[in-house]
C-alpha positions as CSV (number, residue, x, y, z in Angstrom):
1,M,-17.3,8.0,0.4
2,P,-14.7,5.8,2.1
3,P,-16.1,2.6,3.6
4,S,-16.9,2.5,7.3
5,I,-14.8,0.5,9.7
6,S,-17.7,-2.0,10.2
7,H,-17.9,-2.4,6.4
8,K,-14.2,-3.1,6.1
9,R,-14.5,-5.8,8.8
10,K,-17.5,-7.4,7.2
11,R,-15.7,-7.3,3.8
12,F,-12.7,-9.1,5.4
13,R,-14.9,-11.7,7.0
14,A,-16.6,-12.3,3.7
15,A,-13.3,-12.6,1.9
16,L,-12.2,-15.3,4.3
17,K,-15.2,-17.3,3.3
18,S,-14.8,-16.6,-0.4
19,G,-12.3,-19.3,-1.2
20,A,-10.0,-16.8,-2.8
21,L,-6.5,-16.1,-1.5
22,Q,-6.3,-12.6,0.1
23,R,-2.9,-11.0,-0.4
24,F,-1.8,-8.6,2.3
25,P,1.6,-6.8,1.8
26,G,3.1,-5.2,4.9
27,A,2.9,-1.4,5.2
28,F,5.4,0.3,7.4
29,S,3.7,3.7,6.9
30,P,0.4,5.1,5.8
31,L,2.0,6.1,2.4
32,A,3.0,2.5,1.8
33,A,-0.6,1.5,2.5
34,L,-1.8,3.9,-0.2
35,A,0.6,2.3,-2.7
36,I,-0.6,-1.2,-1.7
37,E,-4.2,-0.2,-2.4
38,R,-3.2,1.5,-5.7
39,H,-1.7,-1.7,-6.9
40,G,-4.8,-3.7,-6.3
41,F,-4.1,-5.9,-3.3
42,Q,-6.9,-7.2,-1.1
43,G,-5.6,-5.9,2.3
44,V,-2.8,-4.3,4.3
45,Y,-0.7,-5.9,7.0
46,V,1.0,-4.1,9.9
47,S,4.1,-6.2,10.9
48,G,5.5,-6.0,14.4
49,A,9.0,-6.7,12.9
50,A,8.7,-3.9,10.4
51,L,7.3,-1.5,12.9
52,S,10.0,-2.1,15.5
53,A,12.7,-1.9,12.8
54,D,11.3,1.4,11.6
55,L,11.6,2.6,15.2
56,G,15.3,1.5,15.2
57,L,14.6,-1.5,17.5
58,P,15.0,-5.3,17.1
59,D,12.0,-7.5,17.0
60,I,12.1,-8.8,20.6
61,G,9.0,-7.4,22.1
62,L,10.3,-3.9,22.9
63,T,7.4,-1.9,21.3
64,T,4.4,-0.9,23.4
65,L,0.7,-1.2,22.8
66,S,0.4,2.6,22.4
67,E,3.2,2.7,19.8
68,V,1.8,-0.2,17.8
69,A,-1.8,1.0,18.0
70,Q,-1.0,4.5,16.9
71,R,1.0,3.4,13.9
72,G,-1.6,0.7,13.0
73,G,-4.4,3.2,13.3
74,A,-2.7,5.7,11.0
75,I,-2.1,3.0,8.4
76,A,-5.7,1.7,8.7
77,R,-7.1,5.2,8.2
78,A,-5.0,5.9,5.1
79,T,-6.6,3.1,3.1
80,N,-10.0,1.7,2.1
81,L,-8.6,-1.8,2.4
82,P,-9.0,-4.0,5.6
83,T,-6.0,-3.8,7.8
84,L,-4.6,-6.7,9.9
85,I,-2.1,-6.1,12.7
86,D,0.5,-8.0,14.6
87,A,0.0,-7.9,18.4
88,D,3.1,-9.9,19.3
89,T,2.4,-11.7,22.5
90,G,-0.6,-9.4,23.3
91,F,1.4,-6.9,25.3
92,G,1.0,-8.9,28.5
93,E,-1.3,-11.5,30.0
94,A,-5.0,-12.2,29.5
95,L,-6.3,-8.9,30.7
96,N,-3.6,-7.0,28.7
97,V,-4.8,-8.9,25.6
98,A,-8.4,-7.9,26.3
99,R,-7.3,-4.2,26.4
100,T,-5.2,-4.7,23.2
101,V,-8.2,-6.0,21.3
102,R,-10.4,-3.1,22.3
103,T,-7.6,-0.6,21.5
104,F,-7.1,-2.0,18.0
105,E,-10.9,-2.0,17.5
106,D,-10.9,1.7,18.4
107,E,-8.1,2.4,15.9
108,G,-10.0,0.9,13.0
109,L,-8.2,-2.4,12.5
110,C,-10.0,-5.4,11.1
111,G,-8.2,-8.0,13.1
112,C,-5.1,-8.9,15.0
113,H,-3.0,-12.0,15.8
114,F,-1.0,-12.7,18.9
115,E,1.4,-15.6,19.5
116,D,2.2,-18.3,22.0
117,Q,5.8,-17.3,22.7
118,V,7.2,-16.3,26.1
119,N,7.8,-12.6,26.4
120,P,10.4,-11.2,25.5
121,K,9.6,-12.9,22.2
122,R,11.9,-13.6,19.3
123,C,11.4,-13.2,15.6
124,G,9.4,-16.2,14.4
125,H,12.2,-17.3,12.0
126,L,15.0,-17.3,14.6
127,D,16.1,-20.3,16.7
128,G,15.8,-20.5,20.5
129,K,12.1,-19.6,20.8
130,Q,10.3,-20.5,24.0
131,L,6.5,-21.1,24.3
132,V,4.0,-20.3,27.0
133,S,1.8,-23.2,28.2
134,T,-1.2,-24.1,26.0
135,R,-3.4,-23.2,29.0
136,A,-1.9,-19.7,29.2
137,M,-2.5,-19.1,25.5
138,V,-6.1,-20.4,25.7
139,E,-6.7,-17.9,28.5
140,K,-5.5,-15.1,26.2
141,I,-7.7,-16.2,23.3
142,R,-10.8,-16.4,25.5
143,A,-10.0,-13.0,26.9
144,A,-9.6,-11.6,23.4
145,V,-12.9,-13.1,22.2
146,A,-14.8,-11.9,25.3
147,A,-13.3,-8.3,25.0
148,R,-14.2,-7.6,21.4
149,R,-17.3,-5.4,20.9
150,E,-17.8,-6.2,17.2
151,A,-18.1,-9.8,16.1
152,D,-16.5,-9.2,12.7
153,F,-13.2,-8.2,14.3
154,V,-11.0,-11.2,13.6
155,I,-9.1,-12.9,16.5
156,M,-6.2,-14.9,15.2
157,A,-3.9,-17.1,17.1
158,R,-0.3,-17.6,15.9
159,T,1.6,-20.6,17.0
160,D,5.4,-20.8,17.0
161,A,5.4,-24.4,18.1
162,R,6.7,-25.9,14.9
163,A,10.3,-25.0,15.9
164,V,9.9,-26.1,19.5
165,E,7.4,-29.0,19.6
166,G,7.5,-30.1,15.9
167,L,4.7,-30.0,13.3
168,S,2.4,-32.4,15.3
169,G,2.8,-30.3,18.4
170,A,1.9,-27.1,16.4
171,I,-1.2,-28.7,14.9
172,K,-2.3,-29.9,18.4
173,R,-1.9,-26.4,19.8
174,A,-3.7,-24.9,16.8
175,K,-6.7,-27.2,17.3
176,T,-6.9,-26.2,21.0
177,Y,-6.7,-22.5,20.1
178,V,-9.6,-23.0,17.7
179,D,-11.6,-24.7,20.4
180,A,-10.9,-21.7,22.6
181,G,-12.5,-19.4,20.1
182,A,-9.8,-18.3,17.6
183,D,-11.3,-17.3,14.3
184,M,-8.0,-18.0,12.4
185,I,-4.7,-19.7,12.8
186,F,-1.2,-18.4,11.8
187,P,1.2,-21.3,11.8
188,E,4.7,-19.6,11.9
189,A,7.9,-20.9,10.3
190,L,6.5,-24.0,8.5
191,A,9.5,-25.7,6.7
192,S,8.0,-27.1,3.5
193,E,5.1,-27.1,1.1
194,A,4.1,-30.5,2.6
195,E,3.8,-28.9,6.0
196,F,1.6,-26.2,4.8
197,E,-0.6,-28.9,3.2
198,R,-0.7,-31.0,6.3
199,F,-1.7,-28.0,8.4
200,R,-4.5,-27.2,6.0
201,R,-5.9,-30.7,6.2
202,A,-5.8,-30.6,10.0
203,I,-7.4,-27.2,10.8
204,R,-10.9,-26.3,9.9
205,V,-10.8,-22.4,10.3
206,P,-9.1,-19.9,7.9
207,L,-5.3,-20.1,7.8
208,L,-2.6,-17.4,7.2
209,A,0.7,-18.0,5.4
210,N,3.7,-15.9,6.2
211,M,5.9,-15.4,3.1
212,T,8.7,-13.5,4.7
213,E,12.1,-13.4,3.0
214,F,15.3,-15.0,4.4
215,G,13.3,-17.2,6.8
216,K,12.6,-20.8,7.5
217,S,9.6,-21.2,5.1
218,P,9.9,-21.6,1.4
219,L,8.6,-18.7,-0.7
220,L,5.5,-20.3,-2.1
221,G,3.7,-18.4,-4.9
222,A,0.1,-17.1,-4.6
223,R,-1.2,-19.9,-6.9
224,Q,0.5,-22.6,-4.7
225,L,-1.0,-21.2,-1.5
226,A,-4.4,-20.9,-3.1
227,S,-4.3,-24.5,-4.3
228,L,-3.3,-25.5,-0.8
229,G,-6.4,-23.8,0.6
230,F,-4.8,-21.0,2.5
231,N,-7.0,-17.9,3.0
232,V,-4.5,-15.1,3.6
233,V,-0.9,-14.6,2.7
234,I,1.2,-11.8,4.2
235,Y,4.5,-10.3,2.9
236,P,5.3,-8.5,6.2
237,V,8.7,-6.9,5.6
238,T,9.0,-6.9,1.8
239,L,8.4,-3.2,1.3
240,L,10.6,-2.2,4.2
241,R,13.5,-4.3,2.8
242,L,13.0,-2.9,-0.7
243,A,12.9,0.7,0.7
244,M,15.9,0.4,2.9
245,K,18.0,-1.2,0.2
246,A,17.1,1.8,-2.0
247,V,18.0,4.1,0.9
248,E,21.4,2.5,1.4
249,H,22.1,2.7,-2.4
250,G,21.0,6.3,-2.6
251,L,23.0,7.4,0.3
252,A,26.2,5.8,-1.1
253,I,25.7,7.5,-4.4
254,L,24.9,10.9,-2.8
255,K,28.1,10.6,-0.7
256,N,30.4,9.5,-3.5
257,E,29.1,11.7,-6.3
258,G,28.0,14.7,-4.3
259,T,24.7,15.0,-6.2
260,Q,21.5,12.9,-6.6
261,E,21.5,13.5,-10.4
262,S,22.1,9.9,-11.3
263,L,19.4,8.7,-9.0
264,L,16.5,10.7,-10.5
265,R,15.3,7.8,-12.7
266,S,15.0,5.6,-9.7
267,M,12.9,8.0,-7.7
268,Q,9.2,8.5,-7.4
269,T,8.6,11.8,-9.1
270,R,6.8,14.7,-7.5
271,A,3.9,14.2,-9.8
272,E,3.7,10.5,-8.9
273,L,3.7,11.3,-5.2
274,Y,1.1,13.9,-5.6
275,Q,-1.1,11.5,-7.5
276,L,-0.7,8.8,-4.8
277,L,-1.6,11.4,-2.2
278,D,-4.6,12.6,-4.2
279,Y,-3.5,16.2,-4.1
280,E,-6.2,17.3,-6.5
281,R,-9.0,16.3,-4.1
282,Y,-7.4,18.3,-1.3
283,A,-6.9,21.3,-3.6
284,Q,-10.6,21.2,-4.5
285,L,-11.4,21.1,-0.8
286,D,-9.1,24.0,-0.1
287,Q,-10.7,26.0,-2.9
288,K,-14.1,25.4,-1.4
289,V,-12.9,26.5,2.1
290,G,-11.1,29.5,0.6
291,H,-14.3,30.7,-1.1
292,F,-16.5,30.1,2.0
293,K,-18.9,32.9,2.8
294,L,-21.2,33.2,5.8
């Protein structure tokens, strides 16, 4: 039987205390989440940037709580792995954040993070970001912690202060967020390995590293991040970027050659897709249903 939601959350909490780096690739669909689990990763991440891009929108806070929760819930239900979700700025002020947490709990997520940017937000690796006051962010954190009904649901605070107030300012905010009740900290857009190391020395709770491509942070390897003492690493848009590059290439070939014949070796086969979807289990269920007698 698949694990219960409570079991997933407890497993994620235990993993944060284990000392082992937890690797969470970003899934832009439930099918991608199945592939992540099949390849032996420890968890699944639902990126706000990837989700908005998949909807044909820029990552500037245009998605709604219902859109994000629906997609996040579908992804979480598809996998036995714990799923962590991006809540952007919380979809509003403190009361909105409280509702966001309860909605994500209902959808089977294991935790969420929200950030200290002004809404409408910007991608964390772009210039020109603006921050809310520390007090406003503390109110959101306290509301999130008070709203959750299961203690194992992880409340994570992301700070984008590195680009606005410098590393010292980001660390100062992070400490305040921990004091307000945040279980984890996500320091966005750190600029060097030394900055990751300094953040780890300063903050006592679990930390998340964002290894997104083409951003401001160096792409540190899993061994480096583990040695630095980080607890979770996300690869938020990696699979979407790979998939869309393949889509662009395939469309160009199809248009120019008039057939997909030369692309067949690059495709997931029907058999491989059916294996990933566990068609056999559904077929067995269908056979049982078909032979049902009162």
